[in-house]
MARTI-350913 format. One line per field, with one value per atom (N, C-alpha, C): atom name; residue in three letters; chain; x negated, y, z negated. Coordinates in Angstrom, 1 decimal. Each point is the difference from the previous one (the first is absolute). Example, Ala and Ser with C-alpha at 12.3 -4.5 7.8 and 13.67 -1.06 7.14 Angstrom:
MARTI-350913
at = N|CA|C|N|CA|C
aa = ALA|ALA|ALA|SER|SER|SER
ch = A|A|A|A|A|A
u = -13.2|0.9|-0.9|0.4|-0.9|0.8
v = -5.7|1.2|1.2|1.1|1.1|1.1
w = -7.8|0.0|0.0|0.7|0.0|-0.8
//
This chain:
MARTI-350913
at = N|CA|C|N|CA|C|N|CA|C|N|CA|C|N|CA|C|N|CA|C|N|CA|C|N|CA|C|N|CA|C|N|CA|C|N|CA|C|N|CA|C|N|CA|C|N|CA|C|N|CA|C|N|CA|C|N|CA|C|N|CA|C|N|CA|C|N|CA|C|N|CA|C|N|CA|C|N|CA|C|N|CA|C|N|CA|C|N|CA|C|N|CA|C|N|CA|C|N|CA|C|N|CA|C|N|CA|C|N|CA|C|N|CA|C|N|CA|C|N|CA|C|N|CA|C|N|CA|C|N|CA|C|N|CA|C|N|CA|C|N|CA|C|N|CA|C|N|CA|C|N|CA|C|N|CA|C|N|CA|C|N|CA|C|N|CA|C|N|CA|C|N|CA|C|N|CA|C|N|CA|C|N|CA|C|N|CA|C|N|CA|C|N|CA|C|N|CA|C|N|CA|C|N|CA|C|N|CA|C|N|CA|C|N|CA|C|N|CA|C|N|CA|C|N|CA|C|N|CA|C|N|CA|C|N|CA|C|N|CA|C|N|CA|C|N|CA|C|N|CA|C|N|CA|C|N|CA|C|N|CA|C|N|CA|C|N|CA|C|N|CA|C|N|CA|C|N|CA|C|N|CA|C|N|CA|C|N|CA|C|N|CA|C|N|CA|C|N|CA|C|N|CA|C|N|CA|C|N|CA|C|N|CA|C|N|CA|C|N|CA|C|N|CA|C|N|CA|C|N|CA|C|N|CA|C|N|CA|C|N|CA|C|N|CA|C|N|CA|C|N|CA|C|N|CA|C|N|CA|C|N|CA|C|N|CA|C|N|CA|C|N|CA|C|N|CA|C|N|CA|C|N|CA|C|N|CA|C|N|CA|C|N|CA|C|N|CA|C|N|CA|C|N|CA|C|N|CA|C|N|CA|C|N|CA|C|N|CA|C|N|CA|C|N|CA|C|N|CA|C|N|CA|C|N|CA|C|N|CA|C|N|CA|C|N|CA|C|N|CA|C|N|CA|C|N|CA|C|N|CA|C|N|CA|C|N|CA|C|N|CA|C|N|CA|C|N|CA|C|N|CA|C|N|CA|C|N|CA|C|N|CA|C|N|CA|C|N|CA|C|N|CA|C|N|CA|C|N|CA|C|N|CA|C|N|CA|C|N|CA|C|N|CA|C|N|CA|C|N|CA|C|N|CA|C|N|CA|C|N|CA|C|N|CA|C|N|CA|C|N|CA|C|N|CA|C|N|CA|C|N|CA|C|N|CA|C|N|CA|C|N|CA|C|N|CA|C|N|CA|C|N|CA|C|N|CA|C|N|CA|C|N|CA|C|N|CA|C|N|CA|C
aa = HIS|HIS|HIS|ALA|ALA|ALA|ASP|ASP|ASP|ALA|ALA|ALA|PRO|PRO|PRO|PRO|PRO|PRO|ASP|ASP|ASP|SER|SER|SER|ASN|ASN|ASN|ASN|ASN|ASN|ASP|ASP|ASP|HIS|HIS|HIS|ALA|ALA|ALA|ASP|ASP|ASP|LEU|LEU|LEU|ASP|ASP|ASP|PRO|PRO|PRO|ASN|ASN|ASN|HIS|HIS|HIS|ALA|ALA|ALA|TYR|TYR|TYR|LYS|LYS|LYS|VAL|VAL|VAL|GLY|GLY|GLY|LEU|LEU|LEU|GLY|GLY|GLY|LEU|LEU|LEU|PRO|PRO|PRO|GLY|GLY|GLY|HIS|HIS|HIS|GLN|GLN|GLN|LEU|LEU|LEU|GLY|GLY|GLY|PRO|PRO|PRO|ASP|ASP|ASP|ASP|ASP|ASP|ALA|ALA|ALA|LEU|LEU|LEU|VAL|VAL|VAL|THR|THR|THR|ILE|ILE|ILE|VAL|VAL|VAL|GLU|GLU|GLU|PHE|PHE|PHE|SER|SER|SER|ASP|ASP|ASP|PHE|PHE|PHE|GLN|GLN|GLN|CYS|CYS|CYS|PRO|PRO|PRO|PHE|PHE|PHE|CYS|CYS|CYS|ALA|ALA|ALA|LYS|LYS|LYS|GLU|GLU|GLU|ALA|ALA|ALA|PRO|PRO|PRO|VAL|VAL|VAL|LEU|LEU|LEU|ALA|ALA|ALA|ALA|ALA|ALA|VAL|VAL|VAL|HIS|HIS|HIS|LYS|LYS|LYS|LYS|LYS|LYS|TYR|TYR|TYR|GLY|GLY|GLY|ASP|ASP|ASP|GLN|GLN|GLN|VAL|VAL|VAL|ARG|ARG|ARG|ILE|ILE|ILE|ILE|ILE|ILE|TYR|TYR|TYR|ARG|ARG|ARG|HIS|HIS|HIS|MET|MET|MET|ALA|ALA|ALA|MET|MET|MET|THR|THR|THR|PHE|PHE|PHE|HIS|HIS|HIS|ARG|ARG|ARG|ASN|ASN|ASN|ALA|ALA|ALA|ILE|ILE|ILE|LEU|LEU|LEU|ALA|ALA|ALA|ALA|ALA|ALA|GLU|GLU|GLU|ALA|ALA|ALA|GLY|GLY|GLY|VAL|VAL|VAL|ALA|ALA|ALA|ALA|ALA|ALA|ALA|ALA|ALA|GLU|GLU|GLU|GLN|GLN|GLN|GLY|GLY|GLY|LYS|LYS|LYS|PHE|PHE|PHE|TRP|TRP|TRP|ALA|ALA|ALA|PHE|PHE|PHE|HIS|HIS|HIS|ASP|ASP|ASP|GLN|GLN|GLN|VAL|VAL|VAL|PHE|PHE|PHE|ALA|ALA|ALA|HIS|HIS|HIS|LEU|LEU|LEU|GLY|GLY|GLY|HIS|HIS|HIS|LEU|LEU|LEU|GLU|GLU|GLU|ARG|ARG|ARG|ALA|ALA|ALA|ASP|ASP|ASP|LEU|LEU|LEU|GLU|GLU|GLU|THR|THR|THR|TYR|TYR|TYR|ALA|ALA|ALA|LYS|LYS|LYS|ALA|ALA|ALA|ALA|ALA|ALA|GLY|GLY|GLY|VAL|VAL|VAL|GLU|GLU|GLU|LEU|LEU|LEU|ALA|ALA|ALA|PRO|PRO|PRO|LEU|LEU|LEU|ARG|ARG|ARG|THR|THR|THR|ALA|ALA|ALA|LEU|LEU|LEU|ASP|ASP|ASP|ASP|ASP|ASP|HIS|HIS|HIS|ARG|ARG|ARG|TYR|TYR|TYR|ARG|ARG|ARG|ASP|ASP|ASP|ALA|ALA|ALA|VAL|VAL|VAL|ILE|ILE|ILE|ALA|ALA|ALA|GLU|GLU|GLU|THR|THR|THR|ALA|ALA|ALA|ALA|ALA|ALA|ALA|ALA|ALA|GLU|GLU|GLU|ALA|ALA|ALA|LEU|LEU|LEU|GLY|GLY|GLY|VAL|VAL|VAL|ASP|ASP|ASP|GLY|GLY|GLY|THR|THR|THR|PRO|PRO|PRO|THR|THR|THR|MET|MET|MET|PHE|PHE|PHE|LEU|LEU|LEU|ASN|ASN|ASN|GLY|GLY|GLY|GLN|GLN|GLN|PRO|PRO|PRO|VAL|VAL|VAL
ch = A|A|A|A|A|A|A|A|A|A|A|A|A|A|A|A|A|A|A|A|A|A|A|A|A|A|A|A|A|A|A|A|A|A|A|A|A|A|A|A|A|A|A|A|A|A|A|A|A|A|A|A|A|A|A|A|A|A|A|A|A|A|A|A|A|A|A|A|A|A|A|A|A|A|A|A|A|A|A|A|A|A|A|A|A|A|A|A|A|A|A|A|A|A|A|A|A|A|A|A|A|A|A|A|A|A|A|A|A|A|A|A|A|A|A|A|A|A|A|A|A|A|A|A|A|A|A|A|A|A|A|A|A|A|A|A|A|A|A|A|A|A|A|A|A|A|A|A|A|A|A|A|A|A|A|A|A|A|A|A|A|A|A|A|A|A|A|A|A|A|A|A|A|A|A|A|A|A|A|A|A|A|A|A|A|A|A|A|A|A|A|A|A|A|A|A|A|A|A|A|A|A|A|A|A|A|A|A|A|A|A|A|A|A|A|A|A|A|A|A|A|A|A|A|A|A|A|A|A|A|A|A|A|A|A|A|A|A|A|A|A|A|A|A|A|A|A|A|A|A|A|A|A|A|A|A|A|A|A|A|A|A|A|A|A|A|A|A|A|A|A|A|A|A|A|A|A|A|A|A|A|A|A|A|A|A|A|A|A|A|A|A|A|A|A|A|A|A|A|A|A|A|A|A|A|A|A|A|A|A|A|A|A|A|A|A|A|A|A|A|A|A|A|A|A|A|A|A|A|A|A|A|A|A|A|A|A|A|A|A|A|A|A|A|A|A|A|A|A|A|A|A|A|A|A|A|A|A|A|A|A|A|A|A|A|A|A|A|A|A|A|A|A|A|A|A|A|A|A|A|A|A|A|A|A|A|A|A|A|A|A|A|A|A|A|A|A|A|A|A|A|A|A|A|A|A|A|A|A|A|A|A|A|A|A|A|A|A|A|A|A|A|A|A|A|A|A|A|A|A|A|A|A|A|A|A|A|A|A|A|A|A|A|A|A|A|A|A|A|A|A|A|A|A|A|A|A|A|A|A|A|A|A|A|A|A|A|A|A|A|A|A|A|A|A|A|A|A|A|A|A|A|A|A|A|A|A|A|A|A|A|A|A|A|A|A|A|A|A|A|A|A|A|A|A|A|A|A|A|A|A|A|A|A|A|A
u = -4.1|0.6|0.8|0.2|0.8|0.7|1.1|0.8|-0.5|-0.4|-0.6|0.5|-0.1|0.4|-0.8|0.7|-0.6|-1.4|-0.2|-1.3|-1.1|0.2|-1.0|-0.8|-1.2|-0.9|0.3|0.7|0.5|-1.1|-1.1|-1.0|-0.3|0.9|-0.1|-1.4|-0.7|-1.4|-0.2|1.1|-0.2|0.0|0.5|0.1|-1.2|-0.7|-1.2|0.4|-0.2|0.5|-0.8|-1.1|-0.8|0.3|1.0|0.4|1.3|0.2|1.3|0.6|1.2|0.7|1.0|0.3|1.1|1.3|0.6|1.1|1.3|0.3|1.3|1.0|1.1|1.0|1.3|0.0|1.2|1.3|1.1|1.3|0.5|0.9|0.6|0.7|0.0|0.8|-0.6|-1.3|-0.6|-1.1|0.1|-1.0|0.5|-0.7|0.2|-1.1|0.3|-1.0|-0.2|-0.7|-0.2|-1.1|0.2|-1.0|-1.4|-0.1|-1.3|-0.6|0.5|-0.5|-1.5|-0.7|-1.5|-0.3|0.9|-0.2|1.2|-0.3|1.0|-0.2|1.0|0.0|0.9|-0.5|0.8|0.1|1.2|0.1|0.7|-0.6|0.7|0.7|1.3|0.8|1.1|0.5|1.0|1.1|1.2|1.1|0.2|-0.6|0.2|-1.2|-1.0|-1.3|0.0|-0.2|0.1|-1.2|-1.1|-1.1|0.3|0.7|0.4|1.0|0.9|1.0|-0.8|-1.1|-0.7|-0.8|-0.3|-0.7|0.9|1.3|1.0|0.0|0.1|0.0|-1.3|-1.1|-1.3|-0.1|0.5|0.1|0.9|1.1|1.0|-0.6|-0.8|-0.7|-1.1|-0.7|-0.9|0.7|1.1|0.8|0.5|0.5|0.5|-1.2|-1.1|-1.1|-0.7|-0.2|-0.7|0.9|1.2|1.0|-0.5|0.0|-0.3|-1.5|-0.9|-1.4|-0.1|1.0|-0.1|1.1|-0.3|1.0|-0.1|1.1|0.1|0.8|-0.5|0.6|0.2|1.2|0.4|0.0|-0.8|0.1|0.4|0.8|0.6|-1.1|-0.2|-0.7|0.8|1.0|1.0|-0.7|-0.4|-0.7|0.9|-0.4|0.9|0.4|-0.8|0.4|1.0|0.4|1.1|1.2|0.9|1.2|0.9|0.1|0.8|-0.7|-1.3|-0.8|0.3|0.2|0.2|1.3|1.1|1.3|0.0|-0.7|-0.1|-0.8|-1.0|-0.8|0.9|0.8|0.9|1.0|0.5|0.9|-0.7|-1.3|-0.8|-0.1|-0.2|-0.1|1.3|1.1|1.3|0.3|-0.4|0.1|-0.8|-1.2|-0.9|0.7|0.7|0.7|1.0|0.4|1.0|-0.7|-1.4|-0.7|0.0|0.3|0.2|-1.0|-1.1|-0.9|-0.5|-0.4|-0.7|1.1|1.2|1.0|0.4|0.0|0.2|-1.1|-1.3|-1.2|0.1|0.4|0.0|1.1|1.1|1.1|-0.5|-0.7|-0.5|-1.0|-0.9|-1.0|0.5|1.1|0.6|0.8|0.2|0.8|-0.8|-1.2|-0.9|0.5|-0.1|0.4|1.4|0.8|1.4|0.1|-0.2|-0.1|1.0|1.0|1.0|0.7|0.7|0.6|0.9|0.8|0.9|-0.8|-1.1|-0.8|-0.5|-0.5|-0.6|1.1|1.2|1.1|0.3|-0.1|0.3|-1.1|-1.3|-1.1|0.2|0.3|0.2|1.1|1.1|1.1|-0.4|-0.7|-0.5|-1.0|-0.7|-1.0|0.7|1.3|0.7|0.0|-0.3|0.0|1.4|0.4|1.3|-0.1|0.9|-0.1|0.3|1.0|0.3|-1.2|-0.8|-1.1|-1.1|-0.1|-1.0|0.5|1.2|0.5|-0.2|0.3|-0.1|-1.5|-0.9|-1.4|-0.5|0.5|-0.4|0.6|1.3|0.7|-0.8|-0.4|-0.7|-1.5|-0.5|-1.5|-0.7|0.6|-0.5|-1.4|-0.4|-1.4|-0.9|0.4|-0.9|-1.3|0.0|-1.2|-0.9|0.5|-0.8|-0.6|0.7|-0.6|-1.1|0.3|-1.1|-1.2|0.2|-1.1|-0.8|0.7|-0.7|-0.9|0.5|-0.7|-1.2|0.2|-1.1|-1.1|0.4|-1.0|-0.8|0.6|-0.7|-1.0|0.4|-0.9|-1.1|0.2|-1.0|-1.1|0.4|-1.0|-0.8|0.5|-0.7|0.8|1.1|0.8|0.6|-0.2|0.5|0.9|0.4|0.9|0.6|1.0|0.7|-0.1|0.0|-0.2|-1.5|-0.2|-1.3|0.1|-0.9|0.1|-1.3|0.2|-1.1|0.1|-1.1|0.0|-0.8|0.6|-0.6|-0.8|0.6|-0.5|-0.9|-0.4|-0.9|0.8|-0.3|0.8|-0.4|1.0|-0.2|0.5
v = 0.9|-0.8|-1.1|-1.1|-1.1|-0.7|-0.6|-0.8|-1.4|-0.5|-1.3|-0.7|-1.3|-0.7|0.6|0.0|0.6|-0.6|-1.2|-0.6|0.2|0.7|0.2|1.3|0.0|1.2|1.1|-0.4|1.0|0.7|-0.6|0.7|-0.5|-0.9|-0.6|-0.5|-0.6|-0.4|-1.0|-0.8|-1.1|0.5|1.2|0.5|0.9|-0.4|0.7|1.1|1.3|1.0|0.0|-0.7|0.0|-1.2|-0.8|-1.2|0.2|-0.5|0.0|-1.3|0.0|-1.2|-0.3|-1.3|-0.4|0.1|1.1|0.3|-0.6|-0.1|-0.5|1.1|-0.2|1.0|-0.2|-1.0|-0.1|-0.4|0.4|-0.5|0.9|-0.5|0.7|1.3|1.0|1.2|0.9|-0.2|0.8|0.9|0.3|0.8|1.3|1.1|1.3|0.2|0.4|0.2|-1.2|0.3|-1.0|-1.1|-1.1|-1.1|0.4|0.9|0.4|1.3|0.4|1.2|-0.2|1.1|0.0|-0.4|0.4|-0.2|-0.8|-1.0|-0.8|0.1|0.5|0.0|-1.1|-0.9|-1.0|0.3|0.2|0.3|-1.1|-0.6|-0.9|0.8|-0.1|0.9|-0.8|0.7|-0.6|1.1|-0.3|1.0|0.5|-0.7|0.5|0.7|0.2|0.6|1.5|0.7|1.5|0.6|-0.7|0.5|-0.2|-1.1|-0.2|1.1|0.4|1.0|1.3|0.3|1.2|-0.1|-1.2|-0.2|0.1|-0.3|0.0|1.3|1.2|1.2|0.3|-0.5|0.2|-0.8|-1.3|-0.7|0.5|0.6|0.6|1.2|0.8|1.1|-0.4|-1.1|-0.5|-0.4|-0.7|-0.4|1.2|1.0|1.2|0.7|0.1|0.8|-0.7|-1.4|-0.7|-0.8|-0.1|-0.7|-1.4|-0.2|-1.3|-0.4|0.9|-0.4|-0.9|0.0|-0.8|-1.0|-1.2|-1.0|-0.2|0.1|-0.2|-1.3|-0.9|-1.2|-0.2|-0.2|-0.2|-1.5|-0.4|-1.5|0.0|-0.9|-0.2|-0.6|0.6|-0.6|0.2|-0.8|0.1|-0.5|0.9|-0.3|-0.7|-1.1|-0.8|0.7|0.9|0.8|1.1|0.1|1.0|-0.9|0.2|-0.9|0.0|1.2|0.1|0.0|-0.1|0.1|-1.0|-1.3|-1.0|0.2|0.2|0.2|1.3|1.0|1.2|-0.3|-0.8|-0.4|-0.8|-0.9|-0.9|0.9|1.1|0.9|0.7|0.4|0.6|-0.9|-1.2|-1.0|-0.1|0.0|-0.1|1.3|1.1|1.3|0.0|-0.6|-0.1|-0.9|-1.0|-0.9|0.9|1.1|0.8|1.3|0.0|1.1|1.2|-0.1|1.1|0.0|-0.7|-0.1|1.4|0.8|1.3|0.9|0.0|0.9|-0.6|-1.3|-0.6|0.3|-0.1|0.3|1.4|1.0|1.4|0.2|-0.7|0.1|-0.6|-1.1|-0.6|0.9|0.5|0.8|1.4|0.5|1.2|-0.1|-1.2|-0.3|-1.0|0.3|-0.9|-0.4|-1.3|-0.6|-0.5|0.3|-0.5|-1.1|-1.2|-1.2|-1.1|0.3|-1.0|-0.4|-1.1|-0.5|1.1|0.6|1.1|1.1|0.4|1.1|-0.4|-1.2|-0.5|0.1|-0.4|0.0|1.5|0.9|1.4|0.5|-0.3|0.5|-0.6|-1.3|-0.7|0.7|0.3|0.7|1.3|0.8|1.3|-0.1|-1.1|-0.2|-0.6|-0.2|-0.5|-1.5|-0.7|-1.5|-0.5|-1.0|-0.7|-0.8|0.3|-0.6|-1.5|-0.5|-1.4|-1.0|0.2|-0.9|0.2|1.3|0.2|-0.7|0.1|-0.6|-1.6|-0.5|-1.5|-0.3|0.7|-0.2|0.0|1.0|0.1|-1.1|-0.3|-1.1|-1.3|-0.3|-1.2|0.0|1.2|0.2|-0.5|0.4|-0.5|0.5|1.1|0.5|-0.1|-0.7|0.0|-0.7|-1.1|-0.7|0.8|0.8|0.9|1.1|0.5|1.0|-0.6|-1.2|-0.7|-0.2|-0.4|-0.3|1.3|1.1|1.3|0.3|-0.2|0.3|-0.9|-1.3|-1.0|0.4|0.5|0.5|1.1|0.9|1.2|-0.6|-0.9|-0.5|-0.8|-0.7|-0.7|0.9|1.2|1.0|0.6|-0.1|0.6|1.2|0.3|1.2|-0.4|0.9|-0.3|1.1|1.0|1.0|0.8|0.8|0.7|1.5|0.9|-0.3|-0.3|-1.0|-0.2|0.1|0.9|0.2|-0.4|-0.5|-0.4|0.9|0.6|0.8|-0.7|-0.5|-0.9|-1.1|-0.6|-1.1|0.3|1.3|0.3|0.6|-0.5|0.6|1.4|0.8|1.4|0.3
w = 10.1|-1.0|0.7|-0.6|0.5|-1.1|0.4|-1.0|0.1|-1.2|0.0|-1.3|0.0|-1.2|-1.2|-1.2|-1.2|-0.4|0.4|-0.4|1.0|1.1|1.0|-0.3|0.5|-0.2|1.0|1.1|1.0|0.7|0.3|0.7|1.4|0.5|1.4|0.3|-1.0|0.1|1.1|0.3|0.9|1.5|0.2|1.4|0.3|1.1|0.5|1.0|-0.3|0.9|1.3|0.1|1.2|0.9|-0.5|0.7|0.7|1.2|0.7|-0.2|-0.6|-0.3|1.1|0.1|0.9|-0.8|0.0|-0.9|0.4|1.3|0.5|0.0|0.8|0.3|-0.7|-0.9|-0.9|0.8|-0.6|0.5|1.1|0.9|1.1|-0.6|0.8|-0.3|-1.1|-0.4|-1.1|0.6|1.3|0.7|0.5|-0.3|0.6|1.0|1.2|1.0|0.9|1.1|1.1|-0.3|0.6|-0.2|0.5|0.9|0.6|-0.6|-1.2|-0.7|-0.2|0.0|-0.3|-1.4|-0.9|-1.5|-0.5|-0.8|-0.7|-1.5|-0.7|-1.4|-0.5|-0.8|-0.6|-1.5|-0.5|-1.5|-0.6|-1.1|-0.9|-1.0|-0.2|-0.8|-0.8|-1.0|-0.8|-0.3|0.3|-0.1|-1.5|-1.0|-1.3|-0.5|0.8|-0.4|0.2|-1.1|0.1|0.8|0.1|0.8|1.5|0.3|1.4|0.4|-0.9|0.3|0.3|-0.7|0.3|1.3|0.5|1.2|1.2|-0.2|1.2|0.8|-0.7|0.8|0.7|-0.6|0.7|1.3|0.0|1.2|1.0|-0.5|0.9|0.7|-0.7|0.5|1.1|-0.3|1.0|1.2|-0.1|1.1|0.9|-0.8|0.7|0.8|-0.7|0.6|1.2|-0.1|1.0|0.9|-0.3|1.0|0.4|1.3|0.6|-0.1|-0.5|-0.2|-1.2|-0.9|-1.2|-0.1|-0.5|-0.3|-1.5|-0.6|-1.5|-0.2|-0.8|-0.3|-1.5|-0.4|-1.4|-0.3|-1.0|-0.4|-1.4|-0.3|-1.4|-0.9|-1.2|-1.0|-1.3|-0.2|-1.1|-1.3|-0.8|-1.2|-1.0|-0.6|-0.8|-1.3|-0.4|-1.2|0.2|1.3|0.4|0.2|-1.0|0.0|1.3|0.6|1.2|1.3|0.0|1.2|1.1|-0.4|1.0|0.7|-0.8|0.7|0.9|-0.5|0.9|1.3|-0.2|1.3|0.9|-0.6|0.8|0.7|-0.6|0.6|1.1|-0.2|1.1|1.2|-0.2|1.1|0.8|-0.8|0.6|0.8|-0.5|0.7|1.3|-0.1|1.2|1.1|-0.4|0.9|0.9|-0.5|0.7|0.6|-0.1|0.5|-0.8|-1.3|-0.9|-1.2|0.1|-1.1|-0.5|0.9|-0.4|-0.7|0.6|-0.6|-1.4|-0.2|-1.3|-1.0|0.5|-0.7|-0.6|0.9|-0.4|-1.1|0.1|-1.0|-1.4|0.1|-1.3|-0.7|0.7|-0.6|-0.4|0.6|-0.4|-1.3|-0.4|-1.2|-0.9|-0.2|-0.7|-1.3|-0.3|-1.3|0.0|1.0|0.0|1.1|-0.5|0.9|-0.4|-0.6|-0.3|1.4|0.0|1.2|0.6|-0.8|0.5|0.6|-0.6|0.6|1.3|0.2|1.2|1.1|-0.3|1.0|0.4|-1.0|0.3|0.9|-0.2|0.9|1.4|0.0|1.3|0.8|-0.7|0.7|0.5|-0.8|0.4|1.2|0.1|1.0|1.3|0.0|1.2|0.1|-1.1|0.1|-0.2|0.8|-0.2|-1.3|-0.9|-1.3|-0.1|0.9|-0.2|0.2|1.1|0.2|-1.1|-0.5|-1.1|-1.2|-0.4|-1.2|0.1|1.1|0.2|-0.2|0.6|-0.1|-1.4|-0.8|-1.4|-0.8|0.3|-0.8|0.2|1.2|0.4|-0.3|-0.4|-0.1|1.3|1.1|1.3|0.2|-0.5|0.3|-1.2|-1.0|-1.2|0.3|0.8|0.3|0.8|0.9|0.9|-0.9|-1.0|-0.9|-0.8|-0.5|-0.9|0.9|1.2|0.9|0.3|0.2|0.2|-1.2|-1.2|-1.2|-0.1|0.3|0.0|1.0|1.2|1.0|-0.5|-0.7|-0.6|-1.1|-0.8|-1.0|0.6|1.1|0.6|0.6|0.4|0.5|-1.2|-1.2|-1.2|-0.5|0.6|-0.5|-1.3|-1.0|-1.3|-0.6|0.8|-0.4|1.2|-0.3|1.0|-0.3|1.0|1.4|0.3|0.9|0.6|1.5|0.6|1.4|0.7|1.2|0.9|1.3|0.3|1.3|1.0|1.0|1.0|-0.7|-1.0|-0.7|-1.2|-0.1|-1.1|-1.2|-1.2|-1.2|-0.2|-0.3|-0.4|-1.4
//
């Protein structure tokens, strides 16, 4: 299942599972695992997506089981029909600036559906993020363009819903 705009047929028809795509590695600080891992999983995800929340512990288990053999990369695809997704993604990028993206990610998905500004600050604090720079980044929408560009990159690949994963460039 994937979260997609209400008018889409949600079958990922544009992605060929036998084709390896040049997916790209997204924004700094959104990677778990080493650059030279044998397997790279790139996930396009949305912090307001319930299906993405269900996928988060699966990826955590993969990371735990395979360790440095796997590199997991989170890429933002903030769906426009999710009212709080863009600000949540901006907060994720701000957390990544402090090396705390994955701790923030885990907080968000542990509290699915609670993505008001105060919630995001609570998760950031719990993840060890310094709040002053995060608040400034959110006030200035410093990372909004980066989040929009990530979403555009996903759409350019043919991704039409979240979560969408690529394993060494191949859609799964």
